[in-house]
DRENKEKOL-219015 format. One record per residue (C-alpha): residue number from 1; residue in three letters; x, y, z. Coordinates in pm, 1 decimal, m for minus. Example, Ala and Ser with C-alpha at 12.3 -4.5 7.8 and 13.67 -1.06 7.14 Angstrom:
PT    n  res        px        py        pz
PT    1  ALA    1230.0    m450.0     780.0
PT    2  SER    1367.0    m106.0     714.0
//
This chain:
PT    n  res        px        py        pz
PT    1  MET    6940.6    8228.5   12922.9
PT    2  ASP    7201.0    8488.6   12900.4
PT    3  TYR    7480.6    8253.9   12915.4
PT    4  GLU    7336.5    8060.6   12602.9
PT    5  VAL    7314.7    8391.0   12406.5
PT    6  GLN    7684.5    8466.2   12495.0
PT    7  ARG    7777.6    8137.8   12340.9
PT    8  SER    7661.5    8246.4   12000.3
PT    9  VAL    7863.9    8092.1   11711.6
PT   10  LEU    7968.7    8446.8   11609.6
PT   11  LEU    8132.6    8532.6   11947.9
PT   12  PRO    8232.8    8195.4   12086.1
PT   13  ARG    8332.8    8185.1   12451.9
PT   14  THR    8640.8    7998.0   12453.1
PT   15  LYS    8930.4    7982.8   12709.8
PT   16  SER    9163.7    8176.4   12485.4
PT   17  SER    8893.5    8448.8   12385.8
PT   18  THR    8799.2    8475.1   12758.2
PT   19  GLU    9177.9    8529.6   12842.5
PT   20  GLY    9226.0    8772.4   12581.3
PT   21  SER    8924.7    8987.7   12689.5
PT   22  ALA    9032.6    9004.9   13038.1
PT   23  GLY    9372.8    9127.6   12940.3
PT   24  GLY    9209.3    9356.9   12699.0
PT   25  GLY    9329.1    9192.4   12392.0
PT   26  THR    9026.1    9158.6   12194.3
PT   27  SER    8746.9    9357.7   12383.0
PT   28  GLY    8946.1    9687.6   12372.7
PT   29  VAL    8997.8    9656.5   11981.2
PT   30  GLY    8697.7    9795.7   11798.8
PT   31  ALA    8444.4    9645.9   12049.4
PT   32  VAL    8170.3    9856.7   11904.6
PT   33  GLU    8239.3    9800.8   11564.3
PT   34  LEU    8289.7    9423.9   11625.5
PT   35  ARG    7931.5    9416.6   11789.5
PT   36  ALA    7822.0    9604.9   11472.3
PT   37  PHE    7954.8    9322.5   11239.8
PT   38  GLU    7785.4    9069.5   11473.3
PT   39  TYR    7446.3    9237.5   11430.9
PT   40  CYS    7505.4    9263.5   11061.4
PT   41  LEU    7544.8    8892.3   11039.8
PT   42  ARG    7265.6    8820.5   11244.3
PT   43  TRP    7037.8    9053.3   11042.5
PT   44  MET    7129.5    8858.5   10742.5
PT   45  CYS    7047.1    8549.9   10938.2
PT   46  VAL    7395.4    8385.4   10907.0
PT   47  ASP    7392.9    8310.1   11303.3
PT   48  GLN    7366.2    7922.7   11329.9
PT   49  SER    7463.8    7877.3   11683.2
PT   50  THR    7138.2    7680.8   11757.8
PT   51  LEU    6881.6    7468.8   11585.9
PT   52  TRP    6605.8    7703.2   11521.8
PT   53  LYS    6846.5    7979.0   11421.4
PT   54  ALA    7010.6    7746.5   11162.6
PT   55  GLY    6675.2    7675.5   11040.5
PT   56  LEU    6572.8    8039.8   11019.4
PT   57  SER    6890.1    8116.8   10837.5
PT   58  TRP    6872.9    7857.5   10566.1
PT   59  SER    6490.2    7933.0   10528.8
PT   60  VAL    6569.9    8294.3   10473.2
PT   61  PHE    6840.5    8184.7   10247.5
PT   62  PHE    6631.9    7978.0   10020.5
PT   63  LEU    6336.8    8226.3   10028.5
PT   64  LEU    6541.7    8532.3    9889.3
PT   65  THR    6813.0    8349.8    9720.3
PT   66  VAL    6600.8    8082.4    9527.2
PT   67  ALA    6229.9    8102.9    9577.0
PT   68  VAL    6199.3    8503.8    9510.5
PT   69  PRO    6420.8    8497.4    9204.2
PT   70  LEU    6240.0    8191.4    9057.4
PT   71  ALA    5883.3    8348.4    9105.9
PT   72  SER    6025.8    8688.0    8952.0
PT   73  LEU    6181.4    8496.3    8653.5
PT   74  PHE    5878.8    8308.3    8567.4
PT   75  GLY    5584.2    8456.9    8741.4
PT   76  LEU    5648.9    8806.7    8591.0
PT   77  ARG    5703.8    8722.6    8219.6
PT   78  CYS    5505.9    8958.6    8019.8
PT   79  TYR    5639.5    8890.7    7673.8
PT   80  SER    5309.3    8906.2    7516.8
PT   81  THR    5139.7    9188.9    7698.8
PT   82  CYS    5429.8    9436.0    7794.3
PT   83  ASP    5609.7    9670.5    7569.3
PT   84  ASP    5977.1    9648.7    7480.8
PT   85  ASP    6098.9    9838.6    7789.7
PT   86  HIS    5925.9    9636.8    8024.8
PT   87  ARG    5996.4    9274.0    7899.2
PT   88  ARG    6318.7    9241.0    8086.4
PT   89  PRO    6508.0    9014.8    7853.8
PT   90  TYR    6824.7    8991.1    8042.3
PT   91  GLN    6650.9    8887.6    8379.5
PT   92  ALA    6752.4    8534.1    8377.5
PT   93  VAL    7134.7    8646.4    8372.8
PT   94  VAL    7088.9    8888.6    8666.8
PT   95  GLN    6891.3    8651.8    8881.4
PT   96  ALA    7145.5    8371.2    8826.6
PT   97  SER    7443.2    8594.0    8879.0
PT   98  LEU    7323.0    8727.2    9208.8
PT   99  SER    7203.6    8406.8    9334.0
PT  100  VAL    7515.3    8225.0    9247.2
PT  101  PHE    7737.6    8482.1    9419.6
PT  102  ALA    7493.2    8480.4    9720.8
PT  103  THR    7518.9    8121.3    9754.1
PT  104  ILE    7875.8    8096.2    9776.7
PT  105  SER    7917.4    8391.1    9996.8
PT  106  PHE    7656.5    8241.2   10232.0
PT  107  ILE    7811.0    7904.9   10238.5
PT  108  CYS    8138.9    8047.3   10314.9
PT  109  LEU    8010.4    8268.2   10598.6
PT  110  SER    7823.6    7971.6   10751.4
PT  111  ARG    8135.6    7753.9   10753.5
PT  112  TRP    8342.4    8022.2   10883.1
PT  113  ALA    8113.2    8135.5   11152.7
PT  114  ARG    8058.7    7763.9   11281.8
PT  115  LYS    8431.2    7669.3   11261.0
PT  116  TYR    8606.0    7984.4   11382.7
PT  117  GLY    8376.1    8239.3   11525.3
PT  118  LEU    8387.2    8602.0   11437.9
PT  119  ARG    8676.3    8692.5   11660.9
PT  120  ARG    8893.7    8412.5   11586.3
PT  121  PHE    8818.4    8463.3   11198.8
PT  122  LEU    8915.7    8832.0   11226.2
PT  123  PHE    9240.2    8745.3   11393.2
PT  124  LEU    9129.9    8906.7   11704.4
PT  125  ASP    9246.3    8638.3   11918.4
PT  126  LYS    9611.3    8707.1   11787.8
PT  127  ILE    9619.1    9076.3   11847.6
PT  128  SER    9684.9    9071.2   12220.0
PT  129  ASP   10060.0    9056.8   12134.7
PT  130  ALA   10040.8    9332.1   11881.7
PT  131  THR   10154.3    9684.6   11947.0
PT  132  ASP    9923.6    9981.8   12019.1
PT  133  HIS    9975.6   10109.3   11664.3
PT  134  VAL    9834.7    9796.3   11516.0
PT  135  ARG    9549.8    9777.5   11760.8
PT  136  ARG    9448.0   10129.3   11697.2
PT  137  GLY    9474.3   10090.7   11323.4
PT  138  TYR    9277.2    9766.8   11321.6
PT  139  ALA    8993.8    9940.0   11533.9
PT  140  LYS    8982.7   10214.1   11296.9
PT  141  GLN    8973.3    9986.2   10994.6
PT  142  LEU    8686.7    9812.1   11149.7
PT  143  GLN    8484.0   10118.9   11135.3
PT  144  SER    8566.4   10224.6   10781.1
PT  145  SER    8484.9    9872.7   10683.0
PT  146  LEU    8136.0    9906.4   10790.3
PT  147  MET    8119.1   10250.6   10612.6
PT  148  LEU    8241.1   10111.2   10293.8
PT  149  TRP    8001.4    9839.8   10308.3
PT  150  SER    7713.3   10097.6   10364.1
PT  151  PHE    7860.7   10336.0   10133.3
PT  152  PHE    7833.8   10087.9    9844.6
PT  153  ILE    7522.7    9897.7    9943.9
PT  154  LEU    7287.6   10199.0    9990.5
PT  155  PRO    7362.4   10392.3    9673.0
PT  156  CYS    7301.5   10060.9    9451.2
PT  157  PHE    6999.6    9967.8    9661.1
PT  158  LEU    6852.0   10307.5    9575.0
PT  159  LEU    6912.4   10271.6    9228.0
PT  160  GLU    6759.8    9933.8    9232.0
PT  161  THR    6463.4   10077.5    9410.9
PT  162  ALA    6423.7   10338.4    9155.0
PT  163  TYR    6426.4   10098.0    8884.9
PT  164  LYS    6175.8    9862.3    9014.2
PT  165  LEU    5942.5   10148.4    9126.0
PT  166  TRP    5950.2   10252.8    8752.0
PT  167  TRP    5900.1    9918.4    8620.0
PT  168  TYR    5588.9    9840.0    8837.0
PT  169  ILE    5426.2   10201.4    8818.6
PT  170  THR    5469.8   10250.9    8448.4
PT  171  GLY    5388.1    9879.5    8358.6
PT  172  GLY    5036.1    9891.5    8498.2
PT  173  THR    4803.2    9625.9    8422.1
PT  174  THR    5032.8    9468.5    8144.3
PT  175  ILE    5244.2    9319.2    8431.4
PT  176  PRO    5116.5    8997.1    8585.6
PT  177  HIS    4951.6    9022.7    8896.4
PT  178  PHE    4704.8    8810.9    9120.8
PT  179  GLY    4400.2    8958.8    9271.9
PT  180  ASN    4423.9    9340.7    9372.3
PT  181  ILE    4670.5    9507.4    9138.5
PT  182  TYR    4811.1    9736.3    9401.2
PT  183  VAL    4849.0    9471.9    9664.1
PT  184  SER    4988.8    9231.3    9437.6
PT  185  ASP    5240.4    9486.2    9282.3
PT  186  THR    5358.0    9608.1    9612.4
PT  187  ILE    5419.8    9266.2    9763.2
PT  188  ALA    5605.7    9167.3    9465.2
PT  189  CYS    5821.3    9474.0    9458.3
PT  190  ALA    5890.7    9441.7    9827.0
PT  191  LEU    5998.5    9088.3    9770.3
PT  192  GLU    6223.4    9160.2    9478.8
PT  193  LEU    6399.3    9439.5    9653.1
PT  194  ALA    6457.9    9243.2    9977.8
PT  195  SER    6602.9    8945.1    9754.0
PT  196  TRP    6825.8    9192.2    9591.4
PT  197  LEU    6952.5    9373.5    9903.5
PT  198  TYR    7013.1    9026.9   10076.4
PT  199  ARG    7208.6    8874.5    9802.8
PT  200  ALA    7409.1    9203.1    9717.2
PT  201  SER    7468.0    9260.7   10090.3
PT  202  ILE    7591.6    8909.9   10181.6
PT  203  TYR    7851.5    8898.2    9882.1
PT  204  PHE    7975.8    9239.4    9931.7
PT  205  LEU    8016.0    9166.3   10307.6
PT  206  VAL    8257.8    8871.7   10244.2
PT  207  CYS    8464.9    9104.0   10031.8
PT  208  VAL    8486.3    9371.6   10281.0
PT  209  LEU    8577.3    9112.7   10549.2
PT  210  TYR    8857.2    8992.7   10326.2
PT  211  ARG    8966.8    9349.0   10274.9
PT  212  LEU    8969.1    9395.9   10663.7
PT  213  ILE    9159.8    9081.8   10744.3
PT  214  CYS    9421.5    9186.9   10467.6
PT  215  TYR    9459.3    9519.7   10623.1
PT  216  LEU    9541.3    9377.9   10973.0
PT  217  GLN    9835.1    9193.2   10823.5
PT  218  ILE    9940.9    9516.4   10640.0
PT  219  LEU    9937.8    9678.3   10987.9
PT  220  ARG   10152.4    9392.9   11120.8
PT  221  ILE   10397.6    9405.2   10835.9
PT  222  GLN   10433.4    9771.8   10865.9
PT  223  ASP   10505.1    9736.0   11253.5
PT  224  PHE   10735.4    9459.6   11151.0
PT  225  ALA   10942.4    9662.0   10933.6
PT  226  GLN   11034.1    9882.3   11243.3
PT  227  ALA   11280.8    9592.5   11351.4
PT  228  PHE   11501.0    9724.4   11080.8
PT  229  LEU   11511.1   10065.0   11211.6
PT  230  LYS   11649.0    9956.1   11569.9
PT  231  GLU   11876.4    9715.8   11736.7
PT  232  THR   11708.5    9370.6   11692.0
PT  233  GLU   11846.6    9014.9   11697.9
PT  234  VAL   11818.4    8825.3   11378.4
PT  235  GLY   11631.4    8547.2   11548.8
PT  236  SER   11346.1    8783.8   11657.1
PT  237  ILE   11326.8    8904.7   11325.4
PT  238  LEU   11301.3    8558.5   11171.4
PT  239  GLU   11042.0    8458.0   11413.3
PT  240  GLU   10807.2    8751.1   11340.1
PT  241  HIS   10840.5    8666.0   10949.3
PT  242  LEU   10754.0    8316.8   11006.6
PT  243  ARG   10449.3    8420.7   11186.7
PT  244  VAL   10357.3    8681.3   10909.8
PT  245  ARG   10384.6    8403.6   10647.8
PT  246  ARG   10171.3    8181.0   10876.2
PT  247  TYR    9887.3    8422.8   10881.8
PT  248  LEU    9933.7    8490.7   10498.4
PT  249  ARG    9905.4    8115.6   10438.2
PT  250  ILE    9587.2    8110.0   10676.1
PT  251  ILE    9428.3    8380.3   10491.6
PT  252  SER    9496.7    8226.6   10162.6
PT  253  HIS    9377.7    7890.7   10260.5
PT  254  ARG    9052.0    8032.5   10395.1
PT  255  PHE    8965.8    8247.1   10099.3
PT  256  ARG    9134.1    8075.4    9814.7
PT  257  LEU    8810.6    7893.8    9679.9
PT  258  PHE    8592.6    8201.6    9731.7
PT  259  VAL    8831.4    8420.5    9536.4
PT  260  LEU    8886.9    8157.3    9254.4
PT  261  LEU    8509.8    8129.6    9218.3
PT  262  SER    8446.6    8485.3    9215.4
PT  263  LEU    8703.5    8545.9    8937.6
PT  264  ILE    8567.3    8287.0    8729.4
PT  265  LEU    8201.8    8350.5    8769.9
PT  266  VAL    8228.3    8729.7    8744.3
PT  267  THR    8424.0    8680.6    8385.9
PT  268  ALA    8167.1    8419.0    8282.7
PT  269  SER    7870.2    8662.7    8393.0
PT  270  LEU    8012.8    8953.5    8198.1
PT  271  PHE    8114.2    8736.2    7897.7
PT  272  VAL    7749.1    8597.8    7879.1
PT  273  SER    7590.5    8943.3    7922.8
PT  274  LEU    7788.7    9081.6    7652.5
PT  275  LEU    7703.4    8791.8    7406.1
PT  276  LEU    7336.2    8864.9    7487.6
PT  277  ILE    7366.8    9236.3    7434.2
PT  278  THR    7586.7    9218.0    7104.2
PT  279  ARG    7376.3    8968.2    6952.2
PT  280  THR    7177.5    8995.5    6627.6
PT  281  GLY    6850.9    9184.9    6686.3
PT  282  ALA    6935.6    9309.4    7043.4
PT  283  HIS    6869.8    9666.4    7115.1
PT  284  ALA    6977.4    9716.9    7466.5
PT  285  ASN    6913.2   10052.9    7655.8
PT  286  ILE    6907.7   10158.6    8018.0
PT  287  LEU    6521.2   10064.4    8056.5
PT  288  LYS    6576.3    9703.9    7914.9
PT  289  ALA    6910.5    9630.1    8081.7
PT  290  GLY    6930.3    9873.0    8374.5
PT  291  ASP    6914.6    9591.2    8637.0
PT  292  LEU    7199.5    9404.5    8431.8
PT  293  SER    7412.7    9698.0    8447.6
PT  294  LEU    7368.8    9740.6    8813.9
PT  295  CYS    7440.3    9377.0    8862.0
PT  296  ALA    7769.6    9378.6    8673.5
PT  297  ILE    7903.1    9669.4    8857.2
PT  298  SER    7823.9    9504.4    9191.5
PT  299  ILE    7987.8    9175.4    9118.6
PT  300  ALA    8287.7    9324.4    8942.8
PT  301  THR    8345.6    9590.4    9246.2
PT  302  GLY    8333.6    9302.0    9500.6
PT  303  LEU    8595.4    9118.6    9285.3
PT  304  PHE    8818.2    9428.6    9237.9
PT  305  ILE    8795.6    9481.5    9627.4
PT  306  CYS    8919.7    9133.9    9687.4
PT  307  LEU    9222.2    9145.4    9426.3
PT  308  ARG    9324.8    9467.3    9526.1
PT  309  SER    9347.5    9370.6    9898.0
PT  310  ALA    9541.7    9062.9    9817.3
PT  311  ALA    9776.8    9243.1    9590.1
PT  312  LYS    9858.4    9510.3    9824.3
PT  313  VAL    9912.0    9282.4   10118.5
PT  314  THR   10154.5    9069.4    9909.5
PT  315  HIS   10340.7    9364.5    9778.7
PT  316  LYS   10378.4    9500.2   10166.8
PT  317  ALA   10524.2    9153.7   10256.9
PT  318  GLN   10758.6    9136.9    9953.1
PT  319  SER   10886.7    9477.1   10028.4
PT  320  LEU   11026.1    9331.3   10345.4
PT  321  THR   11291.3    9172.3   10130.7
PT  322  GLY   11418.9    9493.7    9969.2
PT  323  LEU   11404.0    9661.5   10318.1
PT  324  ALA   11621.1    9391.9   10455.4
PT  325  ALA   11867.6    9413.8   10166.9
PT  326  LYS   11886.8    9802.9   10231.5
PT  327  TRP   11937.4    9729.1   10593.4
PT  328  HIS   12237.8    9501.0   10519.8
PT  329  VAL   12388.5    9719.2   10275.9
PT  330  CYS   12380.7   10009.6   10490.0
PT  331  ALA   12523.7    9827.0   10796.5
PT  332  THR   12807.1    9673.4   10585.2
PT  333  ILE   12904.6   10014.7   10437.6
PT  334  ASN   12897.2   10172.2   10775.0
PT  335  SER   13113.0    9925.4   10938.8
PT  336  PHE   13359.0    9931.6   10642.1
PT  337  ASP   13399.4   10297.8   10664.4
PT  338  GLU   13463.5   10298.2   11031.3
PT  339  GLY   13708.0   10017.1   11008.0
PT  340  ASP   13917.8   10227.1   10765.7
PT  341  THR   14257.6   10357.1   10897.7
PT  342  GLU   14355.3   10704.4   10846.2
PT  343  SER   14626.9   10605.0   10617.6
PT  344  MET   14417.6   10435.9   10384.8
PT  345  ARG   14209.8   10742.0   10353.5
PT  346  ASN   14504.3   10948.8   10272.4
PT  347  HIS   14574.1   10741.6    9971.8
PT  348  ILE   14225.3   10782.9    9830.3
PT  349  SER   14194.7   11119.0    9627.1
PT  350  SER   13900.8   11244.5    9436.0
PT  351  SER   13778.4   11567.3    9304.4
PT  352  TYR   13432.1   11477.0    9418.8
PT  353  VAL   13339.6   11467.9    9768.1
PT  354  TYR   13064.7   11200.8    9832.4
PT  355  PRO   12821.4   11284.5   10112.8
PT  356  PRO   12815.0   11058.4   10422.9
PT  357  VAL   12583.7   10760.8   10404.6
PT  358  ILE   12415.5   10889.5   10717.7
PT  359  GLU   12356.0   11235.1   10586.7
PT  360  VAL   12194.2   11093.2   10281.7
PT  361  TRP   11968.9   10879.1   10495.6
PT  362  GLU   11869.6   11173.4   10716.6
PT  363  SER   11815.7   11401.6   10429.3
PT  364  ASP   11607.5   11184.8   10215.0
PT  365  ASN   11278.6   11233.8   10379.4
PT  366  GLU   11049.3   11347.3   10121.3
PT  367  GLU   10822.2   11075.9    9986.1
PT  368  GLY   10684.2   11092.2    9616.5
PT  369  GLU   10330.9   11041.9    9544.3
PT  370  GLY   10255.2   10661.3    9552.9
PT  371  ASP   10584.3   10571.1    9719.7
PT  372  ASP   10606.8   10272.6    9959.5
PT  373  GLU   10668.6   10382.6   10300.0
PT  374  LEU   10875.8   10064.1   10350.8
PT  375  GLU   11099.9   10138.3   10070.7
PT  376  ASN   11138.7   10498.9   10204.1
PT  377  ALA   11234.5   10393.3   10553.7
PT  378  SER   11556.1   10545.3   10695.6
PT  379  ILE   11786.5   10272.8   10806.0
PT  380  ASN   11977.7   10314.8   11145.4
PT  381  PRO   12334.4   10206.0   11071.6
PT  382  VAL   12394.9   10104.2   11453.5
PT  383  VAL   12327.7    9748.1   11379.4
PT  384  ALA   12677.9    9712.5   11231.5
PT  385  HIS   12809.1    9704.2   11587.8
PT  386  THR   12569.7    9431.6   11729.0
PT  387  ILE   12488.8    9205.4   11441.6
PT  388  SER   12745.4    9012.2   11246.8
PT  389  PHE   12796.1    9037.9   10866.1
PT  390  GLN   12700.3    8637.8   10836.0
PT  391  LYS   12382.3    8668.1   11031.4
PT  392  ARG   12247.1    8966.4   10819.5
PT  393  GLN   12350.2    8786.0   10491.7
PT  394  ALA   12170.8    8485.1   10612.2
PT  395  LEU   11859.7    8677.8   10681.6
PT  396  VAL   11856.0    8846.5   10341.9
PT  397  THR   11922.9    8524.1   10148.3
PT  398  TYR   11624.3    8357.7   10367.7
PT  399  LEU   11379.2    8637.6   10289.5
PT  400  GLU   11502.3    8639.8    9905.4
PT  401  ASN   11392.1    8265.7    9899.5
PT  402  ASN   11094.0    8268.1   10123.3
PT  403  ARG   10877.6    8546.0    9988.8
PT  404  ALA   10543.4    8589.5   10162.7
PT  405  GLY   10223.3    8688.3   10030.6
PT  406  ILE    9851.6    8583.2    9944.2
PT  407  THR    9843.7    8279.1    9737.9
PT  408  MET    9550.9    8105.6    9541.0
PT  409  PHE    9621.6    7735.3    9487.0
PT  410  GLY    9992.1    7800.2    9456.8
PT  411  PHE    9966.8    8135.8    9241.8
PT  412  THR   10077.4    8463.4    9412.4
PT  413  LEU    9815.4    8723.9    9381.6
PT  414  ASP   10089.2    9026.1    9311.7
PT  415  ARG   10037.8    9327.6    9115.2
PT  416  ALA   10138.1    9159.8    8799.1
PT  417  TRP    9823.1    8949.1    8845.9
PT  418  LEU    9605.2    9226.1    8932.8
PT  419  HIS    9706.8    9441.8    8633.9
PT  420  THR    9642.8    9153.2    8378.5
PT  421  ILE    9312.1    9062.2    8549.6
PT  422  PHE    9187.5    9427.1    8614.1
PT  423  ALA    9244.2    9499.1    8266.3
PT  424  ILE    9053.7    9213.6    8129.7
PT  425  GLU    8766.4    9256.2    8391.2
PT  426  LEU    8743.8    9656.2    8317.2
PT  427  ALA    8745.8    9607.6    7948.1
PT  428  LEU    8429.4    9354.1    7972.3
PT  429  LEU    8258.4    9577.4    8218.0
PT  430  LEU    8304.5    9900.6    8042.3
PT  431  TRP    8193.3    9740.9    7719.2
PT  432  LEU    7892.8    9628.4    7878.6
PT  433  LEU    7828.2    9952.3    8022.3
PT  434  ASN    7887.5   10127.9    7685.5
PT  435  LYS    7620.1    9893.7    7537.8
PT  436  THR    7350.1    9944.7    7810.0
PT  437  ILE    7375.2   10314.4    7959.5
PT  438  GLY    7605.1   10450.1    7702.7
PT  439  PHE    7913.4   10481.8    7938.0
PT  440  SER    8269.8   10422.3    7800.2
//
């Protein structure tokens, strides 16, 4: 019986993972946090390792994502009996948006868990060959990811709870009920809150997992950049860069549909919400559109997390080209200076004495706010004695023509894309919040 439990789809017992655990590759990296992720997925009924678990998973999904929202939308209509503040004119947009995002997230999580397993999906099966710095950073990020997920979900859930309690308590008998009003309202309120928590949690969990996987690649890139600070063969640098590019292609392929659908649907949801609120005769306020505002904040925040994570790892990966060029230039200058003869130096006269290159490297240790640590890395010119000019030039040329990064159907998600999309989405969100809760 215990063996069957251990063969859960979330933590598959494969040969590679068994060997990795025996060697301390995956079991020692955030084991507690990884188990917390496993419990989180099981709590949301994403575990489909057995037939009855798959049935339970899909049953809970249809109940909280389809049945409860439809019952709330059509069964709690009170246009003829409720006052203006209790009619919830934007409930259809809220329920449709949350259900659509929860459906996309649930399908993606189910597919990933069934196909890869949690360890392989989080690239923990590949971390056995990483350095201690990468392992410690990834274990710390596992813990902070759970905290980030809780930090966002709990406050939003408390706000949603307060809104639902106000709606049911102040609505009184004007809200449709079946049988005893107190029992009916209690059950309806509990189901609505459970549905909201389930849909928001599963969507935000996918966004946090995407951020976590991107952060692992950032740690690898930062560790890879250390190769330019010491004597390293060009072949090993090229091999590591190919490995980084391969990991980024895998991430892009796994998440491209989720990111694209999230971008399209968030924009569509915000746009439709604005059309409803700004139409003639619409009088939106925090009582009428409080749940709409909270829904917009939730889905937009998840999208911002995904786009920022993708742009950050792309920026780090593309910074390697500049670092390699700096490494090549410093090595070339150093080798030229050391090759000069004393007679040639005597013919060069200048009223200004330029500081030695090495002194400039060693004195430039201060980083400005927001600077990239890869761009501020100090280069060791000892490579001039060990790596030829042709090899260094070939490596720089390769990096210039093979830039790594997160892509979405061929489009690189860099900072230029992030600035454009962020400006559009933030403008729509702030306009919506200004119309609903007076925030601008």
